[in-house]
N, C-alpha and C positions, 0 to 999 in steps of 0.2 A: 263301930267299935272303936276307943279310946285303950291303946296297950300302955302301962302305967308307968314306961320307959319313953314315953314320946314326950316330946321338947316341947314345947308352949312356942314358935315364931313371930310371934307379932310384934315385939321389940327391936332395936338396935340393938348390940352387944357393946362392952365398954370400950375396946378394939377398934372398931367401928367408926365409934362415934372421935376418941384421941385421934386418928385416922386422917380422919375430916376436917378435927379443929386445926391438928398440923400444917394441914395445906393451907387453909383460912389463912391461918398465923403467916406463912410462906409468901403467899398472894399480898398478901397487906404489908409486909417487911419489905417485899422491892416495887411496892407499885407507891408507900411513901414518900420518898423523894420527888419522888413524878411530879409529884402533888405542891411538893414543896418550890418545886423549881415552877411549875405553873404560878404558882403567888409571884417569885422572884418575877417572871418576867411580864406578867399585868401590871406590876407593879409600875417596870420599866416603861414599857406600852404606856404607860400615863404619866410618866417621865418626858417620855418623846414630844405627846402632845401634848404636852403646857408647854414645853420651848414652841413650839410651834407657834401654843398662842400667843405669850408673850415676843417673841419676835414678831407677830402681827402687832401686835401692841405697838413697840417700839414705833413699829414704821409711820404710829398715825403719829406716834410725839412726834416726829421728827418732819413729819409734814407739817405739827401746828409749830415748827420753830422759823425764827427768819433771822439768820438764815437754814436754810437745813443742817439739823447735827443733830445726832443722837443722842441717850441720856449722858452725864459723866459716868468716870467709870464706877466709882460707888457710890449709883442713884439708888439699887433697891437694896434697901434697908433690910436688916431681920421681920423688924415687927410688920410688913405688908402682905404677910396672908392669911387671907379672907378676904381685904381689904379693897376698897372703888380706888382703881388709879384712874386719877383723870388730872388736868390741866390746872383744877387746885391743888392739887399735891397726893396724897391718900387717909383717907378716911374710911370708918363705918360704914359712912353709906355714903351715894353719890352726889355730891351737892346739883342744886338743879343751874341750869345755863352755863357751866360745864364741859371740858370738849371730855365725855368718857372715853381712856383707853383699852382701860378693862375692868369688869364689875367688882369680880370679886381676883383675886391676884393669888397665884396656884402657892400650892402648901404639898409640901411630900407626902406621895400617899404610902408609903409606906411607916413614918415616924410620925408624920401632923407636925414634921420640924420645920419653924418659921422660914422661907424662901430657902431652899436647898439648891438655886440656879446660884449660878458664878455669870457673872453677867463681867465683862472688860471691854471698855472703851476705848479705841487706839490712839495713842498719847499725841501724834504725830498729825491722825488724820479724823477728823470727826464726821464720815461717813463709814469707818469700819466699826466693829465691832463683831465679838465671841460671846457665848452665852453655850454653859457647861451645865450638863448634871449626869452626879455618878448614877451608875446600874449596880445592882448588883451583880445581874447573872457577866459570868465575866468571861463568855464566853460568843456574846452577842455580835451577829454580825454587822449591828450597823457603829460597834462601839470606835473610839480611837483607832489607831495604831501604836499612839507615846500617850497611853495616859497622862490628864493633869495631875501635877503632883497633888492636889487637895485630897481628890477619889483616892490615892494612890494608896494613902495614910491606913484612911477603915478598912481597907483593899476590895476595893471596886474599881468600876472603870468607867473609864466617863465617850461623853458623846457629848459634840459639839454642831453647834449652828451657828453663822456665820449672817452675817446683811447677805438679802437678796441679790 
């Protein structure tokens, strides 16, 4: 038989609930920056992959030229984002009968900005170029030792590939 002074223990006390909520809040606060860092690393990984694809397209372009040469220094217009790059130029669709270098030119994965990739051909040698992307992760192991000036201003690191 129940005593009138017995307490029903079927639920949680307010203190127990507050402790659990506090622990969950602390764990969330510790993990949230790691999730943000994972997004930055994923976008940087996409930028590096894009550079490799553009590098392959630039090689195809060189093979079409007589004599072989890479595109001129300011070749990649900012309007090439998501457009077909072919021997006929850049357009929304790839024209029939032209050599296609890249079906859809890459855009920046973080901002969808037009052509975030910096291309520079050597002025004295048409067979040398650099292709650079600005990385959000300042401690990326593949970053350049000295960042490119265009990446320093917004506070990014740079990643550069050269002709193969």
